[in-house]
KEDREN-667414 format. One record per residue (C-alpha): residue in one letter; x, y, z. Coordinates in pm, whole numbers, plus 32768, in hexadecimal, padded with zeros to 4 digits. Layout:
% residues N
{rec "a",{X,Y,Z}},
...
% end
This chain:
% residues 192
{rec "m",{8CAF,24A6,324F}},
{rec "k",{8DC1,23B5,32C0}},
{rec "l",{8ECE,24B9,327C}},
{rec "l",{8E0D,25C7,3335}},
{rec "s",{8DD2,24D9,3456}},
{rec "a",{8F47,2486,3468}},
{rec "i",{8FA4,25F7,3464}},
{rec "m",{8EA6,2644,3575}},
{rec "s",{8F23,2522,3648}},
{rec "a",{908F,258E,3627}},
{rec "t",{9033,26F5,367B}},
{rec "f",{8F6B,2688,37AB}},
{rec "n",{908C,25B0,3829}},
{rec "r",{9183,26CC,3802}},
{rec "l",{909F,27C4,38B1}},
{rec "s",{9064,26CD,39CA}},
{rec "a",{91DB,2696,39F9}},
{rec "t",{921B,280E,39F1}},
{rec "n",{910A,2845,3AF2}},
{rec "k",{91A8,2744,3BDD}},
{rec "q",{92FE,27E4,3BB1}},
{rec "l",{927A,2942,3BF8}},
{rec "a",{91C3,28C4,3D2E}},
{rec "c",{9307,2821,3DA4}},
{rec "l",{93CC,2963,3D6B}},
{rec "y",{92C3,2A2A,3E25}},
{rec "e",{92CF,293F,3F53}},
{rec "i",{9449,2942,3F57}},
{rec "g",{944C,2ABD,3F3C}},
{rec "k",{9367,2AD7,406A}},
{rec "t",{9441,29E4,412C}},
{rec "i",{957E,2AA0,40D8}},
{rec "a",{94E7,2BF0,4134}},
{rec "s",{9476,2B76,4289}},
{rec "s",{95B0,2AB4,42EC}},
{rec "k",{96B0,2B49,43D8}},
{rec "n",{9777,2A0A,4412}},
{rec "l",{984B,2961,4307}},
{rec "a",{9801,27FB,4373}},
{rec "q",{968A,2840,4383}},
{rec "m",{9688,28EC,4230}},
{rec "c",{974D,27D4,418A}},
{rec "d",{966E,26C7,4220}},
{rec "r",{952B,2770,41B1}},
{rec "v",{95A5,27C8,4054}},
{rec "f",{962D,266A,4020}},
{rec "k",{94E1,25CC,4088}},
{rec "n",{9431,269D,3F7F}},
{rec "i",{9533,2637,3E7A}},
{rec "r",{950E,24CA,3EDA}},
{rec "n",{9392,24DB,3EC1}},
{rec "m",{93B2,2573,3D68}},
{rec "c",{949C,2463,3CEA}},
{rec "k",{93E6,2317,3D0F}},
{rec "n",{94E0,2245,3C47}},
{rec "c",{960C,2295,3D27}},
{rec "n",{969E,2194,3E13}},
{rec "s",{97AC,226D,3EB1}},
{rec "g",{9818,23D3,3ED4}},
{rec "i",{98D8,24CB,3FA6}},
{rec "m",{98E1,263D,3FF2}},
{rec "a",{9A3E,26A6,405F}},
{rec "v",{9ABA,27FC,40CA}},
{rec "y",{9C24,2870,40D6}},
{rec "n",{9CBE,288E,4230}},
{rec "e",{9DD9,298B,4223}},
{rec "f",{9E72,2909,4367}},
{rec "t",{9E9B,279F,42F5}},
{rec "e",{9EB1,27FC,4183}},
{rec "e",{9DC2,26DF,4135}},
{rec "l",{9C51,26C9,40E8}},
{rec "d",{9B6C,2679,420C}},
{rec "i",{9A3E,25A7,41AE}},
{rec "h",{990C,265A,4237}},
{rec "a",{9802,257F,4197}},
{rec "a",{980D,242B,40F2}},
{rec "f",{9751,22EC,40A3}},
{rec "g",{97B8,219C,4019}},
{rec "i",{9925,21BC,4083}},
{rec "d",{99F7,2132,41A0}},
{rec "p",{996D,21DC,42DB}},
{rec "g",{9ACE,21F5,4369}},
{rec "l",{9B3E,22D4,424B}},
{rec "t",{9B43,243B,42CA}},
{rec "g",{9C1B,24EA,41C9}},
{rec "v",{9CAE,24F0,406F}},
{rec "a",{9E29,250F,405C}},
{rec "k",{9EDB,25F6,3F69}},
{rec "t",{9F73,24C4,3EC4}},
{rec "d",{9E22,242E,3E69}},
{rec "g",{9DD9,2431,3CF4}},
{rec "i",{9C85,24D6,3D12}},
{rec "y",{9D15,25EF,3DE8}},
{rec "q",{9E1F,263C,3CE3}},
{rec "f",{9D31,261B,3BBC}},
{rec "i",{9C07,26E1,3C3B}},
{rec "q",{9CDC,27FB,3CC2}},
{rec "f",{9D49,2856,3B62}},
{rec "k",{9C2F,27C9,3A8A}},
{rec "k",{9B16,2865,3B60}},
{rec "e",{9A08,2786,3AC6}},
{rec "l",{9A0B,2618,3A74}},
{rec "l",{9918,2534,39BD}},
{rec "l",{9990,23CF,3989}},
{rec "n",{98A6,22C4,3908}},
{rec "n",{99AC,21AF,390B}},
{rec "i",{9ABB,21FB,3A0D}},
{rec "s",{9B94,20CC,39C6}},
{rec "v",{9BB9,2134,3858}},
{rec "e",{9BAE,22B2,386C}},
{rec "q",{9C7B,22F4,39AB}},
{rec "p",{9CF3,21AE,3A4F}},
{rec "e",{9DE3,226F,3B31}},
{rec "l",{9CB9,2303,3BEA}},
{rec "k",{9C55,21B9,3C88}},
{rec "s",{9C85,21E2,3DFE}},
{rec "g",{9BFA,2169,3F48}},
{rec "f",{9ABD,2232,3F35}},
{rec "i",{9A75,2226,3DBF}},
{rec "t",{99B7,20E0,3DAD}},
{rec "g",{98F1,2114,3C71}},
{rec "k",{991D,20F4,3AFC}},
{rec "s",{98A9,2255,3AAB}},
{rec "l",{98BA,239D,3B69}},
{rec "i",{987C,2510,3B65}},
{rec "a",{9938,260B,3C36}},
{rec "s",{994B,2781,3C58}},
{rec "a",{9A48,2852,3D16}},
{rec "f",{99FB,2966,3E0D}},
{rec "y",{9AB4,2AA0,3DA4}},
{rec "f",{9A9C,2C01,3E2B}},
{rec "e",{9B6A,2D11,3D80}},
{rec "n",{9C59,2C0D,3CED}},
{rec "k",{9C8B,2B6A,3E41}},
{rec "f",{9C4D,29F2,3E4D}},
{rec "l",{9B62,29A2,3F70}},
{rec "g",{9B0A,2833,3F32}},
{rec "f",{9A1F,2765,3E5B}},
{rec "v",{98E3,2699,3E49}},
{rec "m",{98E0,254A,3D95}},
{rec "l",{97D8,2444,3D47}},
{rec "a",{9820,22E9,3CBE}},
{rec "s",{9748,21D5,3C2E}},
{rec "s",{9789,2061,3C0E}},
{rec "e",{9701,206F,3AAB}},
{rec "k",{97B2,20F9,3979}},
{rec "n",{9717,2226,38C7}},
{rec "s",{9649,228C,39F6}},
{rec "f",{9678,2402,39D0}},
{rec "a",{9626,2501,38C5}},
{rec "i",{96A9,265D,3887}},
{rec "n",{9570,26EB,3930}},
{rec "d",{95D2,2637,3A72}},
{rec "l",{9729,26DA,3A64}},
{rec "i",{9692,2831,3A20}},
{rec "l",{95AD,280D,3B4D}},
{rec "l",{96CA,2794,3C2C}},
{rec "s",{97A3,28B7,3BB7}},
{rec "s",{968C,29AD,3C07}},
{rec "i",{966A,2918,3D62}},
{rec "a",{97E6,2928,3D90}},
{rec "s",{97E4,2A99,3D2F}},
{rec "l",{96DC,2AE6,3E34}},
{rec "a",{978D,2A16,3F3C}},
{rec "s",{98DF,2AB8,3EF1}},
{rec "v",{9864,2C0E,3F59}},
{rec "s",{97CD,2B7F,4096}},
{rec "i",{9906,2AB8,40EE}},
{rec "n",{99D9,2BF1,40C7}},
{rec "n",{98E7,2CC5,4195}},
{rec "i",{98C7,2BC4,42AC}},
{rec "s",{9A42,2BA0,42BB}},
{rec "f",{9A6D,2D19,42CA}},
{rec "i",{996B,2D39,43E1}},
{rec "a",{9A0F,2C1E,44A7}},
{rec "e",{9B66,2CC3,4481}},
{rec "e",{9AD8,2E12,44EF}},
{rec "e",{9A34,2D76,4622}},
{rec "a",{9B7A,2CC6,467E}},
{rec "r",{9C39,2E0D,4653}},
{rec "n",{9B3F,2EC3,4735}},
{rec "r",{9B59,2DB4,4841}},
{rec "l",{9CD5,2DCA,4833}},
{rec "n",{9CC6,2F44,485A}},
{rec "e",{9BDA,2F20,4985}},
{rec "i",{9CC6,2E29,4A2B}},
{rec "r",{9DEE,2F11,49EE}},
{rec "q",{9D31,3038,4A81}},
{rec "r",{9CD4,2F71,4BBA}},
{rec "r",{9E3D,2F07,4BEE}},
{rec "e",{9EB5,3070,4BD7}},
{rec "f",{9DE5,30D0,4D06}},
% end
């Protein structure tokens, strides 16, 4: 009976966690589908991620800006409020761009070179935004405790990053198209 009870309890806990993760993905999917503005989409998605991850004390969602060639921080908590971007020289920028996913349960031992101004925790998870092999940015969560994240947390964050990547690319394309149309309108007015 004790063994059966332990198996049932473990199964219930796993199903409960999976249910929460699926609900989170559903909410984020709805948010992404209804967003037309990059800042709004990032803010809403990041709030859902933050609500899902109760043991996090900091995090950022940064998107590549092709004009400055840096990452603009579109959503964050637990970091210096004056920090608006991530430079190309920052360790996390270099690492996540090529690694794509990151799960560190003891940063100072596993990757001490990643310590930077906004990584204030002892453990972190991060996932890059990629669309057709084009690096678009990343989302990262950190905790002040070691061993705060499991592989399931990384899988969920990677799923969210995949959904967000498509939206980031689409929103950027729409914004470029609108800017191109406005430029054409201005050129046509000047010709008359």
